[in-house]
Full PDB file with SEQRES, HELIX, SHEET, SSBOND, CRYST1, ORIGX, SCALE, CONECT and MASTER records, all heavy atoms in Angstrom:
SEQRES   1 A   47  MET GLY GLU ARG PRO ALA SER ALA GLN PRO GLU ASN ASN          
SEQRES   2 A   47  VAL TYR THR ILE LEU LEU MET ILE ALA SER LEU LEU VAL          
SEQRES   3 A   47  VAL GLY ALA THR VAL TYR LEU ALA VAL ARG CYS GLN GLN          
SEQRES   4 A   47  LEU PHE GLY THR TRP ASN PRO PHE                              
HELIX    1 AA1 ALA A    6  ALA A    8  5                                   3    
HELIX    2 AA2 VAL A   14  PHE A   41  1                                  28    
CRYST1    1.000    1.000    1.000  90.00  90.00  90.00 P 1           1          
ORIGX1      1.000000  0.000000  0.000000        0.00000                         
ORIGX2      0.000000  1.000000  0.000000        0.00000                         
ORIGX3      0.000000  0.000000  1.000000        0.00000                         
SCALE1      1.000000  0.000000  0.000000        0.00000                         
SCALE2      0.000000  1.000000  0.000000        0.00000                         
SCALE3      0.000000  0.000000  1.000000        0.00000                         
ATOM      1  N   MET A   1     111.448 207.530  38.608  1.00  0.00           N  
ATOM      2  CA  MET A   1     110.847 208.822  38.440  1.00  0.00           C  
ATOM      3  C   MET A   1     111.949 209.877  38.322  1.00  0.00           C  
ATOM      4  O   MET A   1     112.866 209.912  39.124  1.00  0.00           O  
ATOM      5  CB  MET A   1     109.967 209.170  39.626  1.00  0.00           C  
ATOM      6  CG  MET A   1     108.868 208.227  39.900  1.00  0.00           C  
ATOM      7  SD  MET A   1     107.382 209.198  40.145  1.00  0.00           S  
ATOM      8  CE  MET A   1     106.183 207.989  39.783  1.00  0.00           C  
ATOM      9  N   GLY A   2     111.821 210.705  37.351  1.00  0.00           N  
ATOM     10  CA  GLY A   2     112.809 211.752  37.122  1.00  0.00           C  
ATOM     11  C   GLY A   2     112.481 213.012  37.899  1.00  0.00           C  
ATOM     12  O   GLY A   2     111.477 213.101  38.605  1.00  0.00           O  
ATOM     13  N   GLU A   3     113.345 213.978  37.745  1.00  0.00           N  
ATOM     14  CA  GLU A   3     113.108 215.256  38.409  1.00  0.00           C  
ATOM     15  C   GLU A   3     112.014 216.021  37.682  1.00  0.00           C  
ATOM     16  O   GLU A   3     111.770 215.808  36.505  1.00  0.00           O  
ATOM     17  CB  GLU A   3     114.397 216.075  38.410  1.00  0.00           C  
ATOM     18  CG  GLU A   3     115.491 215.447  39.237  1.00  0.00           C  
ATOM     19  CD  GLU A   3     116.728 216.337  39.241  1.00  0.00           C  
ATOM     20  OE1 GLU A   3     116.600 217.540  38.971  1.00  0.00           O  
ATOM     21  OE2 GLU A   3     117.804 215.800  39.504  1.00  0.00           O  
ATOM     22  N   ARG A   4     111.394 216.929  38.438  1.00  0.00           N  
ATOM     23  CA  ARG A   4     110.363 217.749  37.822  1.00  0.00           C  
ATOM     24  C   ARG A   4     111.010 218.780  36.908  1.00  0.00           C  
ATOM     25  O   ARG A   4     112.087 219.265  37.196  1.00  0.00           O  
ATOM     26  CB  ARG A   4     109.552 218.486  38.896  1.00  0.00           C  
ATOM     27  CG  ARG A   4     108.773 217.548  39.778  1.00  0.00           C  
ATOM     28  CD  ARG A   4     107.863 218.297  40.696  1.00  0.00           C  
ATOM     29  NE  ARG A   4     108.611 219.307  41.476  1.00  0.00           N  
ATOM     30  CZ  ARG A   4     108.080 220.070  42.407  1.00  0.00           C  
ATOM     31  NH1 ARG A   4     106.811 219.957  42.688  1.00  0.00           N  
ATOM     32  NH2 ARG A   4     108.793 220.950  43.054  1.00  0.00           N  
ATOM     33  N   PRO A   5     110.337 219.143  35.845  1.00  0.00           N  
ATOM     34  CA  PRO A   5     110.869 220.215  35.004  1.00  0.00           C  
ATOM     35  C   PRO A   5     110.824 221.556  35.754  1.00  0.00           C  
ATOM     36  O   PRO A   5     110.070 221.723  36.704  1.00  0.00           O  
ATOM     37  CB  PRO A   5     109.933 220.230  33.797  1.00  0.00           C  
ATOM     38  CG  PRO A   5     108.725 219.485  34.215  1.00  0.00           C  
ATOM     39  CD  PRO A   5     109.140 218.547  35.309  1.00  0.00           C  
ATOM     40  N   ALA A   6     111.633 222.495  35.315  1.00  0.00           N  
ATOM     41  CA  ALA A   6     111.737 223.780  36.000  1.00  0.00           C  
ATOM     42  C   ALA A   6     110.400 224.507  36.048  1.00  0.00           C  
ATOM     43  O   ALA A   6     110.104 225.229  37.001  1.00  0.00           O  
ATOM     44  CB  ALA A   6     112.785 224.648  35.308  1.00  0.00           C  
ATOM     45  N   SER A   7     109.564 224.333  35.058  1.00  0.00           N  
ATOM     46  CA  SER A   7     108.285 225.038  35.028  1.00  0.00           C  
ATOM     47  C   SER A   7     107.293 224.485  36.055  1.00  0.00           C  
ATOM     48  O   SER A   7     106.299 225.131  36.344  1.00  0.00           O  
ATOM     49  CB  SER A   7     107.678 224.972  33.632  1.00  0.00           C  
ATOM     50  OG  SER A   7     107.415 223.620  33.305  1.00  0.00           O  
ATOM     51  N   ALA A   8     107.541 223.299  36.601  1.00  0.00           N  
ATOM     52  CA  ALA A   8     106.614 222.698  37.556  1.00  0.00           C  
ATOM     53  C   ALA A   8     106.884 223.155  38.989  1.00  0.00           C  
ATOM     54  O   ALA A   8     106.118 222.829  39.881  1.00  0.00           O  
ATOM     55  CB  ALA A   8     106.695 221.181  37.476  1.00  0.00           C  
ATOM     56  N   GLN A   9     107.970 223.914  39.208  1.00  0.00           N  
ATOM     57  CA  GLN A   9     108.264 224.378  40.560  1.00  0.00           C  
ATOM     58  C   GLN A   9     107.295 225.499  40.927  1.00  0.00           C  
ATOM     59  O   GLN A   9     106.964 226.342  40.094  1.00  0.00           O  
ATOM     60  CB  GLN A   9     109.697 224.892  40.647  1.00  0.00           C  
ATOM     61  CG  GLN A   9     110.716 223.792  40.465  1.00  0.00           C  
ATOM     62  CD  GLN A   9     112.131 224.341  40.530  1.00  0.00           C  
ATOM     63  OE1 GLN A   9     112.332 225.529  40.573  1.00  0.00           O  
ATOM     64  NE2 GLN A   9     113.100 223.453  40.513  1.00  0.00           N  
ATOM     65  N   PRO A  10     106.839 225.514  42.178  1.00  0.00           N  
ATOM     66  CA  PRO A  10     105.895 226.564  42.570  1.00  0.00           C  
ATOM     67  C   PRO A  10     106.578 227.922  42.582  1.00  0.00           C  
ATOM     68  O   PRO A  10     107.746 228.053  42.951  1.00  0.00           O  
ATOM     69  CB  PRO A  10     105.468 226.143  43.979  1.00  0.00           C  
ATOM     70  CG  PRO A  10     106.558 225.267  44.461  1.00  0.00           C  
ATOM     71  CD  PRO A  10     107.135 224.599  43.259  1.00  0.00           C  
ATOM     72  N   GLU A  11     105.841 228.934  42.163  1.00  0.00           N  
ATOM     73  CA  GLU A  11     106.362 230.291  42.146  1.00  0.00           C  
ATOM     74  C   GLU A  11     105.651 231.108  43.218  1.00  0.00           C  
ATOM     75  O   GLU A  11     104.537 230.790  43.619  1.00  0.00           O  
ATOM     76  CB  GLU A  11     106.129 230.924  40.781  1.00  0.00           C  
ATOM     77  CG  GLU A  11     106.869 230.225  39.662  1.00  0.00           C  
ATOM     78  CD  GLU A  11     106.628 230.881  38.325  1.00  0.00           C  
ATOM     79  OE1 GLU A  11     106.033 231.971  38.299  1.00  0.00           O  
ATOM     80  OE2 GLU A  11     107.027 230.295  37.322  1.00  0.00           O  
ATOM     81  N   ASN A  12     106.306 232.158  43.681  1.00  0.00           N  
ATOM     82  CA  ASN A  12     105.676 233.050  44.646  1.00  0.00           C  
ATOM     83  C   ASN A  12     104.639 233.903  43.930  1.00  0.00           C  
ATOM     84  O   ASN A  12     104.916 234.519  42.923  1.00  0.00           O  
ATOM     85  CB  ASN A  12     106.719 233.964  45.302  1.00  0.00           C  
ATOM     86  CG  ASN A  12     107.640 233.189  46.213  1.00  0.00           C  
ATOM     87  OD1 ASN A  12     107.326 232.093  46.628  1.00  0.00           O  
ATOM     88  ND2 ASN A  12     108.781 233.768  46.533  1.00  0.00           N  
ATOM     89  N   ASN A  13     103.441 233.924  44.472  1.00  0.00           N  
ATOM     90  CA  ASN A  13     102.424 234.798  43.922  1.00  0.00           C  
ATOM     91  C   ASN A  13     102.147 235.920  44.918  1.00  0.00           C  
ATOM     92  O   ASN A  13     102.809 236.012  45.954  1.00  0.00           O  
ATOM     93  CB  ASN A  13     101.147 234.018  43.571  1.00  0.00           C  
ATOM     94  CG  ASN A  13     100.578 233.292  44.762  1.00  0.00           C  
ATOM     95  OD1 ASN A  13     100.914 233.606  45.895  1.00  0.00           O  
ATOM     96  ND2 ASN A  13      99.707 232.339  44.514  1.00  0.00           N  
ATOM     97  N   VAL A  14     101.198 236.746  44.637  1.00  0.00           N  
ATOM     98  CA  VAL A  14     100.942 237.919  45.468  1.00  0.00           C  
ATOM     99  C   VAL A  14     100.517 237.505  46.880  1.00  0.00           C  
ATOM    100  O   VAL A  14     100.853 238.175  47.862  1.00  0.00           O  
ATOM    101  CB  VAL A  14      99.905 238.840  44.798  1.00  0.00           C  
ATOM    102  CG1 VAL A  14      98.537 238.184  44.723  1.00  0.00           C  
ATOM    103  CG2 VAL A  14      99.819 240.163  45.524  1.00  0.00           C  
ATOM    104  N   TYR A  15      99.804 236.407  47.018  1.00  0.00           N  
ATOM    105  CA  TYR A  15      99.349 235.968  48.335  1.00  0.00           C  
ATOM    106  C   TYR A  15     100.510 235.482  49.201  1.00  0.00           C  
ATOM    107  O   TYR A  15     100.508 235.677  50.409  1.00  0.00           O  
ATOM    108  CB  TYR A  15      98.288 234.872  48.198  1.00  0.00           C  
ATOM    109  CG  TYR A  15      97.069 235.380  47.463  1.00  0.00           C  
ATOM    110  CD1 TYR A  15      96.777 234.943  46.184  1.00  0.00           C  
ATOM    111  CD2 TYR A  15      96.235 236.329  48.043  1.00  0.00           C  
ATOM    112  CE1 TYR A  15      95.667 235.423  45.503  1.00  0.00           C  
ATOM    113  CE2 TYR A  15      95.136 236.816  47.373  1.00  0.00           C  
ATOM    114  CZ  TYR A  15      94.854 236.359  46.098  1.00  0.00           C  
ATOM    115  OH  TYR A  15      93.770 236.848  45.438  1.00  0.00           O  
ATOM    116  N   THR A  16     101.498 234.866  48.594  1.00  0.00           N  
ATOM    117  CA  THR A  16     102.681 234.438  49.333  1.00  0.00           C  
ATOM    118  C   THR A  16     103.429 235.656  49.869  1.00  0.00           C  
ATOM    119  O   THR A  16     103.859 235.677  51.031  1.00  0.00           O  
ATOM    120  CB  THR A  16     103.608 233.618  48.424  1.00  0.00           C  
ATOM    121  OG1 THR A  16     102.864 232.523  47.882  1.00  0.00           O  
ATOM    122  CG2 THR A  16     104.797 233.094  49.191  1.00  0.00           C  
ATOM    123  N   ILE A  17     103.568 236.688  49.045  1.00  0.00           N  
ATOM    124  CA  ILE A  17     104.256 237.910  49.461  1.00  0.00           C  
ATOM    125  C   ILE A  17     103.469 238.594  50.582  1.00  0.00           C  
ATOM    126  O   ILE A  17     104.056 239.046  51.573  1.00  0.00           O  
ATOM    127  CB  ILE A  17     104.440 238.856  48.259  1.00  0.00           C  
ATOM    128  CG1 ILE A  17     105.208 238.172  47.134  1.00  0.00           C  
ATOM    129  CG2 ILE A  17     105.120 240.140  48.691  1.00  0.00           C  
ATOM    130  CD1 ILE A  17     106.574 237.660  47.533  1.00  0.00           C  
ATOM    131  N   LEU A  18     102.157 238.672  50.451  1.00  0.00           N  
ATOM    132  CA  LEU A  18     101.332 239.279  51.499  1.00  0.00           C  
ATOM    133  C   LEU A  18     101.428 238.500  52.802  1.00  0.00           C  
ATOM    134  O   LEU A  18     101.451 239.096  53.892  1.00  0.00           O  
ATOM    135  CB  LEU A  18      99.872 239.370  51.044  1.00  0.00           C  
ATOM    136  CG  LEU A  18      99.580 240.401  49.961  1.00  0.00           C  
ATOM    137  CD1 LEU A  18      98.127 240.290  49.512  1.00  0.00           C  
ATOM    138  CD2 LEU A  18      99.882 241.802  50.454  1.00  0.00           C  
ATOM    139  N   LEU A  19     101.489 237.183  52.725  1.00  0.00           N  
ATOM    140  CA  LEU A  19     101.632 236.355  53.919  1.00  0.00           C  
ATOM    141  C   LEU A  19     102.970 236.610  54.599  1.00  0.00           C  
ATOM    142  O   LEU A  19     103.044 236.701  55.828  1.00  0.00           O  
ATOM    143  CB  LEU A  19     101.486 234.881  53.553  1.00  0.00           C  
ATOM    144  CG  LEU A  19     101.575 233.884  54.707  1.00  0.00           C  
ATOM    145  CD1 LEU A  19     100.433 234.103  55.692  1.00  0.00           C  
ATOM    146  CD2 LEU A  19     101.555 232.472  54.183  1.00  0.00           C  
ATOM    147  N   MET A  20     104.026 236.754  53.820  1.00  0.00           N  
ATOM    148  CA  MET A  20     105.343 237.046  54.392  1.00  0.00           C  
ATOM    149  C   MET A  20     105.342 238.418  55.078  1.00  0.00           C  
ATOM    150  O   MET A  20     105.881 238.568  56.178  1.00  0.00           O  
ATOM    151  CB  MET A  20     106.406 237.014  53.299  1.00  0.00           C  
ATOM    152  CG  MET A  20     106.716 235.660  52.775  1.00  0.00           C  
ATOM    153  SD  MET A  20     107.951 235.792  51.485  1.00  0.00           S  
ATOM    154  CE  MET A  20     107.870 234.165  50.777  1.00  0.00           C  
ATOM    155  N   ILE A  21     104.739 239.413  54.439  1.00  0.00           N  
ATOM    156  CA  ILE A  21     104.682 240.749  55.025  1.00  0.00           C  
ATOM    157  C   ILE A  21     103.872 240.738  56.308  1.00  0.00           C  
ATOM    158  O   ILE A  21     104.276 241.331  57.316  1.00  0.00           O  
ATOM    159  CB  ILE A  21     104.106 241.749  54.006  1.00  0.00           C  
ATOM    160  CG1 ILE A  21     105.081 241.937  52.853  1.00  0.00           C  
ATOM    161  CG2 ILE A  21     103.790 243.093  54.662  1.00  0.00           C  
ATOM    162  CD1 ILE A  21     104.518 242.725  51.685  1.00  0.00           C  
ATOM    163  N   ALA A  22     102.732 240.058  56.308  1.00  0.00           N  
ATOM    164  CA  ALA A  22     101.896 239.987  57.505  1.00  0.00           C  
ATOM    165  C   ALA A  22     102.625 239.272  58.639  1.00  0.00           C  
ATOM    166  O   ALA A  22     102.538 239.690  59.798  1.00  0.00           O  
ATOM    167  CB  ALA A  22     100.586 239.269  57.178  1.00  0.00           C  
ATOM    168  N   SER A  23     103.356 238.219  58.324  1.00  0.00           N  
ATOM    169  CA  SER A  23     104.106 237.499  59.349  1.00  0.00           C  
ATOM    170  C   SER A  23     105.179 238.388  59.967  1.00  0.00           C  
ATOM    171  O   SER A  23     105.371 238.404  61.189  1.00  0.00           O  
ATOM    172  CB  SER A  23     104.754 236.250  58.759  1.00  0.00           C  
ATOM    173  OG  SER A  23     103.774 235.377  58.278  1.00  0.00           O  
ATOM    174  N   LEU A  24     105.882 239.141  59.136  1.00  0.00           N  
ATOM    175  CA  LEU A  24     106.902 240.062  59.650  1.00  0.00           C  
ATOM    176  C   LEU A  24     106.285 241.142  60.535  1.00  0.00           C  
ATOM    177  O   LEU A  24     106.858 241.508  61.567  1.00  0.00           O  
ATOM    178  CB  LEU A  24     107.666 240.699  58.491  1.00  0.00           C  
ATOM    179  CG  LEU A  24     108.608 239.775  57.738  1.00  0.00           C  
ATOM    180  CD1 LEU A  24     109.196 240.503  56.518  1.00  0.00           C  
ATOM    181  CD2 LEU A  24     109.723 239.284  58.641  1.00  0.00           C  
ATOM    182  N   LEU A  25     105.124 241.646  60.159  1.00  0.00           N  
ATOM    183  CA  LEU A  25     104.449 242.662  60.968  1.00  0.00           C  
ATOM    184  C   LEU A  25     104.018 242.098  62.326  1.00  0.00           C  
ATOM    185  O   LEU A  25     104.146 242.777  63.355  1.00  0.00           O  
ATOM    186  CB  LEU A  25     103.236 243.223  60.217  1.00  0.00           C  
ATOM    187  CG  LEU A  25     103.565 244.141  59.043  1.00  0.00           C  
ATOM    188  CD1 LEU A  25     102.294 244.523  58.296  1.00  0.00           C  
ATOM    189  CD2 LEU A  25     104.297 245.378  59.508  1.00  0.00           C  
ATOM    190  N   VAL A  26     103.519 240.874  62.347  1.00  0.00           N  
ATOM    191  CA  VAL A  26     103.099 240.259  63.605  1.00  0.00           C  
ATOM    192  C   VAL A  26     104.303 240.038  64.519  1.00  0.00           C  
ATOM    193  O   VAL A  26     104.246 240.316  65.717  1.00  0.00           O  
ATOM    194  CB  VAL A  26     102.344 238.933  63.345  1.00  0.00           C  
ATOM    195  CG1 VAL A  26     102.167 238.141  64.614  1.00  0.00           C  
ATOM    196  CG2 VAL A  26     101.000 239.224  62.710  1.00  0.00           C  
ATOM    197  N   VAL A  27     105.404 239.555  63.967  1.00  0.00           N  
ATOM    198  CA  VAL A  27     106.614 239.344  64.766  1.00  0.00           C  
ATOM    199  C   VAL A  27     107.138 240.681  65.288  1.00  0.00           C  
ATOM    200  O   VAL A  27     107.500 240.807  66.466  1.00  0.00           O  
ATOM    201  CB  VAL A  27     107.690 238.602  63.941  1.00  0.00           C  
ATOM    202  CG1 VAL A  27     109.028 238.617  64.645  1.00  0.00           C  
ATOM    203  CG2 VAL A  27     107.242 237.178  63.668  1.00  0.00           C  
ATOM    204  N   GLY A  28     107.148 241.695  64.440  1.00  0.00           N  
ATOM    205  CA  GLY A  28     107.602 243.016  64.861  1.00  0.00           C  
ATOM    206  C   GLY A  28     106.734 243.599  65.956  1.00  0.00           C  
ATOM    207  O   GLY A  28     107.242 244.187  66.923  1.00  0.00           O  
ATOM    208  N   ALA A  29     105.428 243.463  65.839  1.00  0.00           N  
ATOM    209  CA  ALA A  29     104.519 243.973  66.860  1.00  0.00           C  
ATOM    210  C   ALA A  29     104.693 243.224  68.179  1.00  0.00           C  
ATOM    211  O   ALA A  29     104.633 243.828  69.258  1.00  0.00           O  
ATOM    212  CB  ALA A  29     103.076 243.852  66.374  1.00  0.00           C  
ATOM    213  N   THR A  30     104.933 241.930  68.121  1.00  0.00           N  
ATOM    214  CA  THR A  30     105.149 241.147  69.338  1.00  0.00           C  
ATOM    215  C   THR A  30     106.417 241.599  70.062  1.00  0.00           C  
ATOM    216  O   THR A  30     106.426 241.758  71.283  1.00  0.00           O  
ATOM    217  CB  THR A  30     105.231 239.648  68.992  1.00  0.00           C  
ATOM    218  OG1 THR A  30     104.030 239.270  68.324  1.00  0.00           O  
ATOM    219  CG2 THR A  30     105.423 238.809  70.232  1.00  0.00           C  
ATOM    220  N   VAL A  31     107.474 241.819  69.306  1.00  0.00           N  
ATOM    221  CA  VAL A  31     108.727 242.293  69.904  1.00  0.00           C  
ATOM    222  C   VAL A  31     108.529 243.684  70.496  1.00  0.00           C  
ATOM    223  O   VAL A  31     108.976 243.970  71.612  1.00  0.00           O  
ATOM    224  CB  VAL A  31     109.863 242.280  68.858  1.00  0.00           C  
ATOM    225  CG1 VAL A  31     111.096 242.998  69.379  1.00  0.00           C  
ATOM    226  CG2 VAL A  31     110.195 240.856  68.462  1.00  0.00           C  
ATOM    227  N   TYR A  32     107.829 244.550  69.781  1.00  0.00           N  
ATOM    228  CA  TYR A  32     107.570 245.902  70.284  1.00  0.00           C  
ATOM    229  C   TYR A  32     106.786 245.858  71.594  1.00  0.00           C  
ATOM    230  O   TYR A  32     107.114 246.558  72.543  1.00  0.00           O  
ATOM    231  CB  TYR A  32     106.804 246.716  69.233  1.00  0.00           C  
ATOM    232  CG  TYR A  32     106.342 248.051  69.758  1.00  0.00           C  
ATOM    233  CD1 TYR A  32     107.239 249.104  69.877  1.00  0.00           C  
ATOM    234  CD2 TYR A  32     105.022 248.246  70.149  1.00  0.00           C  
ATOM    235  CE1 TYR A  32     106.824 250.332  70.373  1.00  0.00           C  
ATOM    236  CE2 TYR A  32     104.602 249.463  70.646  1.00  0.00           C  
ATOM    237  CZ  TYR A  32     105.506 250.507  70.755  1.00  0.00           C  
ATOM    238  OH  TYR A  32     105.102 251.708  71.260  1.00  0.00           O  
ATOM    239  N   LEU A  33     105.750 245.036  71.646  1.00  0.00           N  
ATOM    240  CA  LEU A  33     104.951 244.939  72.875  1.00  0.00           C  
ATOM    241  C   LEU A  33     105.753 244.361  74.033  1.00  0.00           C  
ATOM    242  O   LEU A  33     105.585 244.780  75.180  1.00  0.00           O  
ATOM    243  CB  LEU A  33     103.698 244.096  72.617  1.00  0.00           C  
ATOM    244  CG  LEU A  33     102.633 244.768  71.766  1.00  0.00           C  
ATOM    245  CD1 LEU A  33     101.491 243.795  71.500  1.00  0.00           C  
ATOM    246  CD2 LEU A  33     102.110 246.019  72.446  1.00  0.00           C  
ATOM    247  N   ALA A  34     106.613 243.407  73.758  1.00  0.00           N  
ATOM    248  CA  ALA A  34     107.440 242.835  74.824  1.00  0.00           C  
ATOM    249  C   ALA A  34     108.388 243.889  75.388  1.00  0.00           C  
ATOM    250  O   ALA A  34     108.541 244.009  76.610  1.00  0.00           O  
ATOM    251  CB  ALA A  34     108.232 241.641  74.283  1.00  0.00           C  
ATOM    252  N   VAL A  35     109.001 244.678  74.515  1.00  0.00           N  
ATOM    253  CA  VAL A  35     109.910 245.733  74.975  1.00  0.00           C  
ATOM    254  C   VAL A  35     109.132 246.797  75.735  1.00  0.00           C  
ATOM    255  O   VAL A  35     109.572 247.288  76.775  1.00  0.00           O  
ATOM    256  CB  VAL A  35     110.669 246.345  73.776  1.00  0.00           C  
ATOM    257  CG1 VAL A  35     111.432 247.594  74.174  1.00  0.00           C  
ATOM    258  CG2 VAL A  35     111.607 245.318  73.174  1.00  0.00           C  
ATOM    259  N   ARG A  36     107.966 247.151  75.245  1.00  0.00           N  
ATOM    260  CA  ARG A  36     107.135 248.170  75.910  1.00  0.00           C  
ATOM    261  C   ARG A  36     106.680 247.681  77.289  1.00  0.00           C  
ATOM    262  O   ARG A  36     106.663 248.459  78.246  1.00  0.00           O  
ATOM    263  CB  ARG A  36     105.948 248.464  75.013  1.00  0.00           C  
ATOM    264  CG  ARG A  36     105.312 249.757  75.161  1.00  0.00           C  
ATOM    265  CD  ARG A  36     106.226 250.936  74.941  1.00  0.00           C  
ATOM    266  NE  ARG A  36     105.486 252.074  75.420  1.00  0.00           N  
ATOM    267  CZ  ARG A  36     105.955 253.025  76.184  1.00  0.00           C  
ATOM    268  NH1 ARG A  36     107.211 253.053  76.493  1.00  0.00           N  
ATOM    269  NH2 ARG A  36     105.187 253.974  76.614  1.00  0.00           N  
ATOM    270  N   CYS A  37     106.302 246.427  77.404  1.00  0.00           N  
ATOM    271  CA  CYS A  37     105.918 245.869  78.707  1.00  0.00           C  
ATOM    272  C   CYS A  37     107.101 245.893  79.667  1.00  0.00           C  
ATOM    273  O   CYS A  37     106.934 246.166  80.856  1.00  0.00           O  
ATOM    274  CB  CYS A  37     105.393 244.449  78.554  1.00  0.00           C  
ATOM    275  SG  CYS A  37     103.727 244.356  77.894  1.00  0.00           S  
ATOM    276  N   GLN A  38     108.289 245.621  79.151  1.00  0.00           N  
ATOM    277  CA  GLN A  38     109.492 245.664  79.978  1.00  0.00           C  
ATOM    278  C   GLN A  38     109.702 247.076  80.521  1.00  0.00           C  
ATOM    279  O   GLN A  38     110.025 247.261  81.690  1.00  0.00           O  
ATOM    280  CB  GLN A  38     110.706 245.206  79.170  1.00  0.00           C  
ATOM    281  CG  GLN A  38     112.028 245.349  79.881  1.00  0.00           C  
ATOM    282  CD  GLN A  38     112.160 244.445  81.084  1.00  0.00           C  
ATOM    283  OE1 GLN A  38     111.569 243.383  81.123  1.00  0.00           O  
ATOM    284  NE2 GLN A  38     112.933 244.860  82.060  1.00  0.00           N  
ATOM    285  N   GLN A  39     109.496 248.081  79.684  1.00  0.00           N  
ATOM    286  CA  GLN A  39     109.687 249.463  80.114  1.00  0.00           C  
ATOM    287  C   GLN A  39     108.622 249.896  81.122  1.00  0.00           C  
ATOM    288  O   GLN A  39     108.929 250.594  82.084  1.00  0.00           O  
ATOM    289  CB  GLN A  39     109.648 250.397  78.896  1.00  0.00           C  
ATOM    290  CG  GLN A  39     110.813 250.237  77.965  1.00  0.00           C  
ATOM    291  CD  GLN A  39     110.655 251.056  76.699  1.00  0.00           C  
ATOM    292  OE1 GLN A  39     109.577 251.570  76.394  1.00  0.00           O  
ATOM    293  NE2 GLN A  39     111.733 251.163  75.936  1.00  0.00           N  
ATOM    294  N   LEU A  40     107.397 249.498  80.903  1.00  0.00           N  
ATOM    295  CA  LEU A  40     106.285 249.970  81.739  1.00  0.00           C  
ATOM    296  C   LEU A  40     106.163 249.202  83.047  1.00  0.00           C  
ATOM    297  O   LEU A  40     105.888 249.788  84.093  1.00  0.00           O  
ATOM    298  CB  LEU A  40     104.960 249.889  80.971  1.00  0.00           C  
ATOM    299  CG  LEU A  40     104.827 250.831  79.784  1.00  0.00           C  
ATOM    300  CD1 LEU A  40     103.532 250.550  79.041  1.00  0.00           C  
ATOM    301  CD2 LEU A  40     104.855 252.285  80.240  1.00  0.00           C  
ATOM    302  N   PHE A  41     106.329 247.896  82.998  1.00  0.00           N  
ATOM    303  CA  PHE A  41     106.043 247.047  84.153  1.00  0.00           C  
ATOM    304  C   PHE A  41     107.280 246.391  84.763  1.00  0.00           C  
ATOM    305  O   PHE A  41     107.204 245.754  85.800  1.00  0.00           O  
ATOM    306  CB  PHE A  41     105.040 245.956  83.778  1.00  0.00           C  
ATOM    307  CG  PHE A  41     103.747 246.511  83.221  1.00  0.00           C  
ATOM    308  CD1 PHE A  41     103.435 246.340  81.895  1.00  0.00           C  
ATOM    309  CD2 PHE A  41     102.858 247.194  84.038  1.00  0.00           C  
ATOM    310  CE1 PHE A  41     102.256 246.841  81.367  1.00  0.00           C  
ATOM    311  CE2 PHE A  41     101.685 247.706  83.524  1.00  0.00           C  
ATOM    312  CZ  PHE A  41     101.381 247.534  82.183  1.00  0.00           C  
ATOM    313  N   GLY A  42     108.425 246.475  84.117  1.00  0.00           N  
ATOM    314  CA  GLY A  42     109.633 245.883  84.642  1.00  0.00           C  
ATOM    315  C   GLY A  42     109.737 244.387  84.403  1.00  0.00           C  
ATOM    316  O   GLY A  42     110.618 243.728  84.919  1.00  0.00           O  
ATOM    317  N   THR A  43     108.849 243.851  83.609  1.00  0.00           N  
ATOM    318  CA  THR A  43     108.895 242.434  83.265  1.00  0.00           C  
ATOM    319  C   THR A  43     108.382 242.265  81.837  1.00  0.00           C  
ATOM    320  O   THR A  43     107.651 243.110  81.320  1.00  0.00           O  
ATOM    321  CB  THR A  43     108.058 241.596  84.242  1.00  0.00           C  
ATOM    322  OG1 THR A  43     108.174 240.219  83.866  1.00  0.00           O  
ATOM    323  CG2 THR A  43     106.596 241.980  84.224  1.00  0.00           C  
ATOM    324  N   TRP A  44     108.772 241.177  81.186  1.00  0.00           N  
ATOM    325  CA  TRP A  44     108.326 240.949  79.814  1.00  0.00           C  
ATOM    326  C   TRP A  44     106.855 240.598  79.742  1.00  0.00           C  
ATOM    327  O   TRP A  44     106.205 240.837  78.755  1.00  0.00           O  
ATOM    328  CB  TRP A  44     109.146 239.838  79.174  1.00  0.00           C  
ATOM    329  CG  TRP A  44     110.594 240.197  79.032  1.00  0.00           C  
ATOM    330  CD1 TRP A  44     111.618 239.723  79.792  1.00  0.00           C  
ATOM    331  CD2 TRP A  44     111.174 241.117  78.111  1.00  0.00           C  
ATOM    332  NE1 TRP A  44     112.800 240.288  79.391  1.00  0.00           N  
ATOM    333  CE2 TRP A  44     112.570 241.151  78.362  1.00  0.00           C  
ATOM    334  CE3 TRP A  44     110.655 241.917  77.104  1.00  0.00           C  
ATOM    335  CZ2 TRP A  44     113.426 241.951  77.624  1.00  0.00           C  
ATOM    336  CZ3 TRP A  44     111.514 242.713  76.370  1.00  0.00           C  
ATOM    337  CH2 TRP A  44     112.874 242.722  76.638  1.00  0.00           C  
ATOM    338  N   ASN A  45     106.324 240.002  80.819  1.00  0.00           N  
ATOM    339  CA  ASN A  45     104.920 239.589  80.840  1.00  0.00           C  
ATOM    340  C   ASN A  45     104.263 240.152  82.092  1.00  0.00           C  
ATOM    341  O   ASN A  45     104.548 239.705  83.190  1.00  0.00           O  
ATOM    342  CB  ASN A  45     104.836 238.066  80.822  1.00  0.00           C  
ATOM    343  CG  ASN A  45     103.416 237.565  80.662  1.00  0.00           C  
ATOM    344  OD1 ASN A  45     102.478 238.352  80.598  1.00  0.00           O  
ATOM    345  ND2 ASN A  45     103.255 236.269  80.604  1.00  0.00           N  
ATOM    346  N   PRO A  46     103.365 241.120  81.958  1.00  0.00           N  
ATOM    347  CA  PRO A  46     102.777 241.761  83.135  1.00  0.00           C  
ATOM    348  C   PRO A  46     101.713 240.920  83.845  1.00  0.00           C  
ATOM    349  O   PRO A  46     101.195 241.357  84.863  1.00  0.00           O  
ATOM    350  CB  PRO A  46     102.185 243.046  82.564  1.00  0.00           C  
ATOM    351  CG  PRO A  46     101.844 242.712  81.159  1.00  0.00           C  
ATOM    352  CD  PRO A  46     102.910 241.732  80.724  1.00  0.00           C  
ATOM    353  N   PHE A  47     101.367 239.781  83.324  1.00  0.00           N  
ATOM    354  CA  PHE A  47     100.281 238.983  83.926  1.00  0.00           C  
ATOM    355  C   PHE A  47     100.775 238.101  85.040  1.00  0.00           C  
ATOM    356  O   PHE A  47     101.678 237.416  85.023  1.00  0.00           O  
ATOM    357  CB  PHE A  47      99.583 238.136  82.872  1.00  0.00           C  
ATOM    358  CG  PHE A  47      98.940 238.980  81.819  1.00  0.00           C  
ATOM    359  CD1 PHE A  47      99.442 239.054  80.551  1.00  0.00           C  
ATOM    360  CD2 PHE A  47      97.809 239.748  82.129  1.00  0.00           C  
ATOM    361  CE1 PHE A  47      98.842 239.845  79.588  1.00  0.00           C  
ATOM    362  CE2 PHE A  47      97.214 240.529  81.179  1.00  0.00           C  
ATOM    363  CZ  PHE A  47      97.728 240.581  79.897  1.00  0.00           C  
TER     364      PHE A  47                                                      
MASTER        0    0    0    2    0    0    0    6  363    1    0    4          
END                                                                             
């Protein structure tokens, strides 16, 4: 079996870009909440 032609490689579409943006926002919000909990409660996890 040979290699796939260049046109057969998957390309990024709009949904892939939206998924990447949403993932970055979730990670950013998690980091923000962890820092905020540290400031307010003195620990990373107030529970």
